[in-house]
C-alpha positions in Angstrom: -19.0 -44.7 -77.6 -16.1 -45.0 -74.9 -15.1 -41.6 -73.9 -12.0 -41.0 -71.6 -12.0 -37.6 -69.9 -10.0 -35.1 -67.9 -10.8 -32.5 -65.5 -8.3 -30.0 -64.1 -10.4 -26.8 -64.1 -9.5 -26.1 -60.5 -8.2 -28.0 -57.5 -9.2 -31.5 -58.7 -7.2 -33.8 -60.9 -9.7 -36.1 -62.3 -9.9 -38.7 -65.1 -12.6 -41.3 -66.0 -14.0 -43.7 -68.6 -17.5 -44.0 -69.6 -19.8 -45.9 -71.9 -22.2 -43.4 -73.6 -25.8 -44.1 -75.9 -28.7 -43.0 -77.0 -27.8 -39.7 -78.7 -29.2 -36.3 -77.7 -32.9 -37.9 -76.7 -32.7 -40.8 -74.7 -28.7 -40.5 -73.6 -27.3 -43.1 -71.2 -24.1 -43.1 -69.4 -22.4 -46.2 -68.0 -19.5 -45.2 -65.7 -16.4 -47.6 -65.8 -14.1 -45.5 -63.6 -14.1 -42.3 -62.0 -11.1 -41.2 -60.4 -10.4 -37.7 -58.3 -7.1 -36.8 -57.0 -7.8 -33.6 -54.2 -5.4 -31.0 -53.5 -7.1 -29.7 -50.5 -4.2 -30.5 -48.0 -1.7 -28.5 -50.8 -4.3 -25.2 -50.2 -5.2 -25.4 -46.9 -2.3 -23.4 -45.5 -3.3 -20.8 -47.5 -7.1 -20.8 -47.3 -8.1 -21.0 -50.7 -6.8 -22.2 -53.9 -3.4 -21.2 -55.2 -3.5 -21.3 -59.2 0.4 -22.1 -59.7 0.4 -24.9 -56.9 -2.6 -26.3 -58.6 -0.9 -26.2 -62.0 2.5 -28.1 -60.4 0.1 -30.7 -58.7 -1.8 -31.6 -61.8 1.4 -31.7 -63.7 2.6 -34.3 -61.1 -0.7 -36.4 -60.7 -2.1 -36.4 -64.6 -0.2 -39.4 -65.6 -0.9 -41.6 -62.4 -4.4 -40.7 -62.5 -5.0 -41.4 -66.1 -3.3 -45.0 -65.5 -5.8 -45.6 -62.4 -8.7 -44.5 -64.5 -7.8 -47.1 -67.3 -6.9 -49.7 -65.0 -10.3 -49.8 -63.1 -12.0 -49.7 -66.4 -9.8 -52.7 -67.8 -8.6 -50.7 -70.4 -4.9 -50.3 -69.6 -2.7 -53.0 -71.4 1.1 -52.5 -71.6 3.1 -52.5 -75.2 4.9 -55.6 -76.0 8.2 -56.2 -74.4 10.0 -55.5 -77.9 8.8 -51.8 -78.0 9.7 -50.8 -74.4 13.1 -52.0 -75.1 13.4 -50.6 -78.5 11.0 -47.7 -78.7 12.5 -46.4 -81.6 10.1 -48.4 -83.6 7.8 -45.4 -83.3 9.2 -42.5 -85.3 11.2 -40.0 -83.9 9.2 -37.1 -85.3 6.4 -38.5 -83.2 7.9 -37.7 -79.8 9.3 -34.9 -81.1 5.9 -33.4 -81.9 4.9 -34.8 -78.3 7.3 -32.8 -77.0 6.2 -29.6 -78.8 2.8 -30.1 -77.4 3.9 -30.6 -73.7 6.6 -28.0 -74.0 5.2 -25.6 -71.2 4.5 -28.6 -69.3 8.3 -29.5 -67.8 6.9 -31.9 -65.0 4.3 -33.6 -67.1 6.0 -34.1 -70.6 8.6 -37.0 -69.2 5.6 -38.6 -67.3 3.7 -38.6 -70.5 6.3 -39.7 -72.8 6.9 -43.0 -69.9 3.5 -43.7 -70.1 2.8 -43.7 -73.9 6.1 -45.9 -74.4 4.8 -48.5 -71.5 1.2 -48.6 -72.3 -0.8 -49.3 -75.6 -3.5 -46.9 -76.9 -6.8 -47.8 -75.0 -9.9 -48.9 -76.8 -11.7 -45.9 -76.6 -13.7 -43.4 -79.2 -13.3 -40.1 -77.7 -11.1 -38.2 -75.3 -13.0 -35.0 -73.7 -11.4 -32.4 -71.4 -12.3 -29.4 -69.5 -11.2 -26.3 -71.7 -13.3 -23.7 -69.2 -14.3 -21.8 -67.8 -11.4 -22.4 -64.4 -8.1 -21.1 -63.6 -6.0 -20.9 -66.6 -2.6 -22.4 -64.7 -4.8 -25.2 -63.9 -6.8 -25.6 -67.3 -3.7 -25.8 -69.5 -1.9 -29.1 -68.2 -5.1 -31.0 -68.5 -5.7 -29.7 -72.1 -2.2 -30.2 -73.4 -2.3 -33.4 -71.8 -5.6 -34.5 -73.8 -3.9 -32.7 -76.9 -0.9 -35.0 -76.5 -2.8 -38.5 -75.9 -4.9 -37.7 -78.9 -2.1 -37.0 -80.9 0.0 -39.8 -80.1 -3.0 -42.6 -79.9 -4.6 -41.2 -83.0 -8.3 -40.2 -81.4 -10.4 -37.5 -81.7 -10.8 -34.9 -78.8 -13.2 -32.4 -77.7 -13.0 -29.7 -75.2 -15.8 -29.9 -72.7 -17.6 -26.5 -70.9 -17.0 -27.2 -67.2 -20.5 -25.6 -66.4 -22.3 -27.8 -68.9 -20.5 -30.6 -67.2 -22.6 -29.8 -64.1 -25.8 -29.6 -66.0 -24.9 -33.0 -67.5 -24.3 -34.5 -63.7 -28.1 -34.4 -63.6 -28.5 -37.3 -66.4 -25.6 -39.7 -65.2 -27.9 -41.4 -62.9 -31.2 -43.1 -63.3 -34.0 -40.5 -62.5 -36.2 -41.6 -59.5 -39.4 -43.4 -60.7 -38.3 -43.1 -64.4 -36.9 -46.1 -66.1 -33.9 -45.2 -68.9 -36.0 -47.0 -71.4 -38.7 -44.0 -70.9 -36.2 -41.0 -70.6 -36.9 -38.6 -73.3 -34.8 -35.5 -72.5 -37.1 -33.3 -74.9 -39.7 -33.9 -72.4 -38.1 -32.0 -69.6 -37.5 -28.5 -71.2 -37.8 -25.8 -70.5 -35.5 -26.5 -67.5 -34.4 -23.8 -65.0 -30.9 -24.6 -63.7 -29.2 -23.2 -60.5 -25.3 -23.6 -61.0 -23.7 -23.1 -57.5 -20.1 -23.8 -56.9 -16.9 -22.0 -55.4 -16.4 -19.9 -58.5 -20.2 -19.6 -60.0 -23.9 -18.6 -59.1 -25.7 -18.7 -62.3 -29.2 -19.2 -63.1 -29.5 -21.0 -66.7 -32.8 -21.3 -68.8 -32.3 -24.3 -71.0 -34.5 -24.9 -73.9 -32.6 -27.9 -75.4 -29.2 -29.7 -74.6 -26.9 -27.0 -75.7 -29.3 -24.9 -76.1 -28.5 -22.1 -72.7 -29.6 -18.5 -71.8 -28.0 -16.9 -68.6 -31.0 -15.1 -66.8 -29.0 -14.4 -63.8 -25.2 -14.6 -62.0 -23.8 -13.3 -59.3 -22.4 -9.7 -59.5 -19.7 -10.4 -57.2 -18.7 -13.4 -54.8 -20.1 -16.9 -55.8 -22.2 -18.7 -52.9 -19.0 -21.1 -52.6 -16.5 -18.5 -52.4 -18.9 -16.4 -49.7 -18.7 -19.6 -47.5 -14.9 -19.9 -48.1 -14.4 -16.7 -47.1 -16.7 -16.9 -43.9 -15.2 -19.8 -42.6 -11.7 -18.1 -42.8 -13.4 -15.4 -40.8 -14.7 -17.5 -38.5 -11.5 -19.6 -37.9 -13.2 -22.7 -39.5 -10.8 -24.0 -41.6 -10.9 -24.9 -45.9 -12.8 -25.8 -47.9 -14.8 -23.5 -46.7 -18.3 -24.9 -47.6 -18.3 -28.2 -45.8 -16.8 -26.4 -42.6 -19.8 -23.9 -42.6 -21.9 -27.1 -43.1 -20.5 -29.3 -40.3 -20.6 -26.2 -38.1 -23.9 -25.1 -38.8 -25.3 -28.7 -38.2 -23.5 -28.7 -34.6 -25.7 -25.3 -34.1 -28.7 -27.0 -35.2 -28.0 -29.9 -32.9 -27.7 -27.9 -29.9 -31.0 -25.9 -30.5 -32.8 -29.4 -31.0 -31.4 -30.6 -27.7 -31.6 -27.3 -25.8 -34.5 -26.6 -23.2 -33.8 -23.5 -22.7 -36.3 -20.9 -23.8 -33.6 -18.4 -24.6 -31.8 -20.5 -27.0 -34.3 -19.7 -29.8 -33.2 -19.4 -33.4 -30.1 -17.4 -33.8 -29.9 -15.8 -30.3 -26.7 -16.7 -28.2 -27.6 -17.5 -24.7 -26.4 -15.4 -22.0 -25.7 -12.9 -24.2 -27.7 -9.6 -26.1 -26.5 -11.1 -29.5 -29.6 -12.0 -31.8 -27.8 -12.8 -35.1 -29.5 -11.9 -38.3 -27.4 -11.3 -41.5 -29.0 -10.0 -44.7 -30.2 -11.8 -47.8 -28.8 -9.7 -50.5 -30.7 -8.7 -53.6 -33.5 -11.4 -52.4 -36.2 -8.8 -53.4 -34.3 -7.5 -56.6 -37.0 -7.6 -59.6 -34.0 -9.3 -61.2 -32.5 -13.1 -60.9 -28.7 -11.8 -60.0 -27.0 -12.7 -57.2 -24.5 -10.9 -54.5 -22.9 -12.4 -51.6 -19.8 -10.0 -51.3 -22.1 -7.9 -48.8 -23.0 -11.0 -47.0 -19.6 -12.0 -46.1 -18.8 -8.2 -45.0 -21.6 -8.4 -42.6 -20.2 -11.6 -41.0 -16.8 -9.8 -40.8 -18.3 -6.3 -38.7 -20.6 -8.8 -37.0 -17.2 -10.7 -35.6 -15.6 -7.5 -34.7 -18.7 -6.0 -32.7 -18.9 -9.1 -30.6 -15.1 -9.3 -29.9 -15.1 -5.9 -28.7 -17.2 -7.3 -25.8 -16.5 -11.0 -25.3 -14.4 -14.1 -26.8 -15.6 -15.6 -29.9 -17.1 -19.0 -28.7 -17.4 -22.1 -30.4 -21.1 -21.6 -29.9 -21.2 -18.1 -31.6 -19.2 -19.3 -34.4 -21.8 -22.1 -34.9 -24.5 -19.7 -34.7 -23.0 -17.2 -37.4 -22.2 -20.5 -39.7 -25.8 -21.7 -39.5 -27.2 -18.1 -40.1 -24.8 -17.6 -43.2 -26.1 -20.8 -44.8 -29.2 -19.8 -44.0 -29.1 -16.4 -45.6 -27.3 -17.9 -48.9 -30.0 -20.6 -49.2 -32.8 -18.4 -48.8 -31.7 -16.2 -51.9 -30.8 -19.2 -53.9 -34.4 -20.8 -53.3 -36.3 -17.4 -53.7 -34.7 -16.7 -57.0 -34.9 -20.1 -58.7 -38.3 -20.6 -57.8 -39.1 -17.2 -59.0 -37.6 -17.9 -62.3 -39.0 -21.4 -62.6 -42.5 -20.0 -62.2 -41.7 -16.9 -64.9 -40.4 -19.2 -67.1 -43.2 -22.0 -66.6 -40.3 -24.1 -66.2 -41.2 -28.3 -66.6 -38.2 -29.0 -64.5 -35.7 -27.6 -62.2 -32.3 -28.6 -61.5 -29.4 -28.1 -59.1 -25.6 -28.6 -60.0 -22.4 -27.6 -58.7 -20.3 -28.2 -55.8 -22.5 -26.2 -53.3 -25.4 -28.6 -54.5 -23.7 -31.2 -52.3 -24.6 -29.0 -49.0 -27.2 -31.2 -47.5 -29.2 -28.1 -46.1 -29.5 -26.6 -49.6 -30.6 -30.0 -51.0 -33.4 -30.9 -48.3 -34.6 -27.2 -48.4 -34.9 -26.5 -52.2 -36.4 -29.9 -52.8 -38.9 -29.0 -50.2 -39.8 -25.7 -51.5 -40.1 -26.9 -55.2 -42.6 -29.4 -54.2 -44.8 -26.8 -52.5 -44.4 -24.0 -54.7 -44.1 -25.6 -58.2 -45.5 -29.0 -57.5 -46.1 -29.8 -61.3 -42.6 -29.5 -62.0 -39.7 -32.1 -61.7 -36.7 -31.6 -59.6 -33.6 -33.1 -60.1 -30.1 -33.2 -58.1 -27.2 -34.9 -59.0 -25.4 -38.1 -56.8 -23.4 -36.1 -54.3 -20.5 -38.0 -56.1 -21.2 -35.9 -59.1 -21.8 -32.3 -57.4 -18.3 -31.7 -56.7 -15.6 -31.6 -59.6 -15.2 -34.7 -61.2 -14.4 -36.3 -65.0 -17.3 -38.2 -65.0 -19.6 -34.9 -65.8 -17.2 -33.9 -68.2 -17.5 -37.0 -70.3 -21.0 -36.8 -70.5 -20.7 -33.1 -71.5 -18.1 -33.9 -74.0 -20.6 -36.6 -75.3 -23.4 -34.0 -75.8 -20.9 -31.7 -77.4 -19.4 -34.4 -79.9 -23.2 -34.8 -81.2 -23.4 -31.0 -82.0 -19.7 -30.5 -83.6 -18.6 -32.0 -87.1 -14.8 -31.7 -86.7 -12.7 -32.4 -83.8 -8.8 -32.0 -83.7 -5.9 -31.6 -81.2 -4.3 -29.1 -83.1 -7.3 -26.3 -82.8 -7.8 -27.1 -78.9 -7.4 -24.5 -76.4 -8.0 -23.6 -72.7 -10.4 -20.7 -72.2 -10.6 -19.6 -68.6 -13.7 -17.3 -69.0 -15.9 -19.9 -71.2 -19.3 -18.9 -71.1 -22.2 -21.4 -71.7 -23.1 -20.2 -75.3 
């Protein structure tokens, strides 16, 4: 099955083409293209994603991203010159319906019409698109784009769950020490999966592909959201996660290179400050998270320090390192606690924050020590952050469960849950 996929849940405009086979028991994926257009420069001045700006950027970029994805997959072919010169060969009603589908996508609509006039329908079997969860203004351009293409090209389309995409990212690359031919997914269940990103921090119990049970989630800010807000407080820039990670590494390098006895873990030299931030809900009996209080603790700490001295780069680095470690401590403790209690055969890490090197290193080490008989999986860093390849994989799994797929019934759902 050749799948074209589209992702616009937040601030990345992405398209990809993959070949998938093996069904639900031995899925195998070959990536033919993976194109991502970032909106970081657009949102950086605001310190976060502005939904309407994201929507506009998706409308401007979708056709170009699709063209590049099909071109890289060697599936882009121009229509015969006669059709380009005389588009009336295609019934007017077909263009009218296309206009109706894209009536709310003013910037995108002419780009799509120009694209389908110029290029042939690619040889694909399915279109997969993120239908949720995400920012509603960002989701709809991608969904309507997929609906328009599915209608005009006569292709089936399926709405994929963004969170299932993050989970599916774990199956995209060969697992270390296991040949693809030996992969039987059923042998990995039950699975505990930690999905950690800017918008989500959830613990999922998986008893099979498409069989999900939410056992814990954040009650307020997600981990990535906490990093964004902390980075803003410290003046480290946007996006916050990578900024916190870089600054924390700077602090750790200073600690490793320092010979000063006073320069201990989070002690600021020549000051009274020994930085220690809370680990919210780490001892709670449930599997829920809360990171809003951590961000508030950083804010109060910064205000206290600024009463007596300037917030130096060294102080910023120490706070960033401690904040990152506080988040990591809570994530690891809750995940491994769930893995033990549910006797998980596999522990997975997914989502944008899963690209954090320190989190990956520490959770892998902790899993090896505390649950040595379980397998630990982390997606390739390319597939941790939002991308369309993971949506193609999720679409493949969803297509094995759904009998009827139609562009007419597809809708975005900003609050979509894992069922």
